[in-house]
N, C-alpha and C positions, 0 to 999 in steps of 0.2 A: 374106405371109399375107393371105387374102381372106375376106370375110364370106359369108353364105349366098347373097347375090345377086351375088357376084363382086366386090364393092366392096373396094378396098384399105383395110386398117385401119392406123392409125399404128403405127410400130415401138415396141416396148416398150423402156424404158430398160434399160441394162445392170444386171445384178444387183449388189447391194451387195458391195464388196470386190473386184470385177473390176478388173484393171489398166487405168489410163487410157491413151488413145492417146498415142503418142510425142509428137505435136504439142502436147500439153498439159503436157509435162514441163518441168523446170527448164532443161535444155540448149537446146531450141528457143526458149524464151522469152528466155533469155540471149543467144542469137545475134541474135534480133530486136532486143533492147535495144542490142546492140553496133552493129547497122546504124543504129539511130536516133541513137546517140551520134556515130557517124562522119560523119553528115551535118551536124553542127553546123559553123558557120563557124570556131569556135575551133580545129578540127582543122588548118586551114591555118596558123594562128598557131603551132601546135605544130611543124609542119614547118619553118616559117621559123626559129623559135627553135632547133630542133635543128641546122640548118645553121650559124647564127651561133655557137652555143655550141661546136660541135665545131671550127669554124675558130679560135675564140679559144684553146681548149685546144691545138690543133695549133700555133698560133703560139708559145704559151708553152713547149711542150715541144721545139720544134725549134731554139731558140736557146741551146743548151747552152754555147756558148763566150762568151756575152755576160756582162758584169759589171755589178753594181749596187752602190750604196753603202748599207750598212745600219749605222746608228749609227757613222758615220765609218770603217767597214771595208768594203773591197771584197769582194764575195761573188759567186761564179759563180751564174748563174741555176739551173744544175742542182742546186746545194745548197739552193735554195728550192723545188724542185718539189713536195716533200711538202706544204708550206704552201699552195702554189698548188692542189694537188689537194684539200686539205681545204676551201678556200674555194670551189672550183668545185663540189664535191659539195654543200656547204651551200646555195649559190645554186640549184642545180638541184633540190635537195630541196624548197625552198620553192616553186619554180615548179611542180613536179609536184603538190604538195599543193594549190596554188591551182587548177591545172587540174582536179583531181578535185573540188574544191569548186564550181567554176563549172559543170562538167558536171552535178553532182548537184543544183544549185540549181533546175533545172526538169525534170530527167529523169523524176521521179516525178509532179510536179505537172502537167506538160504532158500526161501520159497521162490525167489526170483531166479536163483541159480539152478535149482533142480527142475524148474518148469512147472511146479505145482501151482504157482500163482497164475500162470497163463491158463492152465486148465480150469481153475476155479472161476476166473474172470471171464472165460469164454461163455459161461452160463450167464443167465441174467442176475449177476451179483454185482453190487456196487463196490467200488474200491474202498469206500469208507467202512462198509460192512466187513470186508475182508481184513482190513487193518485192525478194526476193533476186535474181531475174533482172535487174531494173532496176539493182541495185547492181553485179552482176557485169558488166553491159554497160559501165558507167562504168569499173570497175576494169580491164576488158580493154583498153579504149582507153588508159587511163592507164598500164597495164603495158607496152603497146607503145611509148608515148612514153618510158617509163623505160628500156626495153631499148635504144632508139636513143640517148638522151642519155647515160645512165650507162654503157651498154655501150661506146659509142664513147670516152667519157672514160677509162674504165678501161683500154681497149686502148692508148690513147696513153700513159697514165701508166705502165703496167706495161712496155710494150715499149721506150719511149724513156728513161724515167727509172729503170727498174729497181725501181719500187715493188712491194711484195708484193701478191698478189691477194686473199688472205682478208679483209683489212680492207675492200676495196672490195665484196666479196660481202656482208659483214655490213652495211655501210652501205646497200647497195641494198635489202636485206631491210627495214631500218629505214624506208627511204623508202616502200616499198610498204605497210607497216603505218601509216605516217603518212597516206598517201593514203586508206587504208581509213577511218581516223578522220575525215578531212575530208569525204570523199564521203558517208559515212553520216550524219554530223551535219548536213551541208548538205541532204540529202534530207529528213530529219526537219523541219528548220527551214523548208523550202520549203512544207510543208503549213500553215504558220501565217503566213507572210509573202509578199508579192508577190515576183516574181522578182528585180527590181533591188534591193530591200531585202535579200533573202537573199544576193545576190552581195556587196553592200557589207558585210554583217555577217560573211560568211565571210572576206573579204579583211582587214577590220579585226581580226578575231580572230586570223588568221594573223600580222598585223603585231605584235600585242601579244605573242603567244607567241614570235615570233622575237626581239623586243626583250628579253623576259624571259630567254629561253635564252641570248642573247648576253651579257647582263650576268652571268648565272650562270657561264658559261664563263670570263669574264674575272675572276671573283672579286669582282665589284662588285654582287652581288645585295643587295637590301635586304629589310627586314622588312615592307614595304608590299604593295600589290597586286601589283606585278611580282614581288616575291619569292615570294608565294603561288602565282602562276601558274607560276613556274619550278619550285617544289617539288612542286606538286600537279597542274598542268596537263599536257597532252600534251607529252612531250619531243621535239617534231618535229625540232628542230635539234640539241638536245643529244645525242640517241641517234646521229645520223649522225656528228657530230664525235667522239664517244666511240669509235665503231667504227673511225675512221680515226686514232686516237691513235698507233699504231705507225709511221705515215708521218712523224711529226715527233717525233724523239727528245727534244727539249727541252720538249715540250708536257706540262704537268702539269694533269690534269683532275680536278675534284672529283666526289664521289659514287661509289656502288658500281655497277659495271656490271650485276650481277644485278638489283638493285632497279630500275634504270633500264629494263631489258628488261621486267620484270614490269609496270611502269607503262605502258610503250608497248603491251604486249599487252592490258592492261586497257582502255585508251582505244580500241584497235582493236575489241575486243569490244563496247564501248559504241557505237561507230560502226555496228556491224551491228544491235544490238538497238534502237537509237533509232528508225530508220525503221520497223522491224517494229511496235513499240508504237504509234508515231504513226499509222501507216496503219490499224492495227486499230481505231482510234477515229474514223477519217475517214468521213464520210457520202459515199457514192457515188451520184450521181444518174444515171439512165439517159439 
């Protein structure tokens, strides 16, 4: 458009209600967040851990003719594969939750510090869309690590030891919900704490929850703080072990599976809502 003298006039903004360009949508923003997350140094640690973990499980599942002594009785390693699988999944679940928490500790805060959040939000992009994109970027990288670690472990345990597949799928779903909880809460906490303090708080919280869940699974829960954490906190470890119960016939687990699932879903929902609410109250400087 040009004026009377042929001068160019500034373009008018799009009418209200017109669809935003695709580059402003959740998908492109999430892909950009995934690229940011994949450039972190911890990604190399994930690759190294994946190799070590799979080698350890491979070693445990390949020595089916070996014998060990348990309570004075000789047992074949193959008879203990179910318990080995439960322990392996539990350790990997904690590591994946820790990975999600560490990635989330500065994935949102860093965008504020380097100004990328200001640039994105200067476009017609909602704050909620931006936060969800950053969270999806963390979860996409965490999901890739989970597929490699838990998928490889499941393949070895089901092919070599004959363990059933459905419990592994349920446990993997529980791990992803636990990672959602940790990543979201870590992102919200990062808006109030420095990065290192946030990382330490996330790792300390995971340690407390893991200890409380372990004591609860062993039937040694108490009425104190750890007992309250086990009953009301996120069942990061309990849900995974509960899903793998069919792998160990002699394993008796406390609690109702339905209530445990509902509690895990509630904490995962809180993990999504927490950064949305925290970011909506954060001042963004240009």
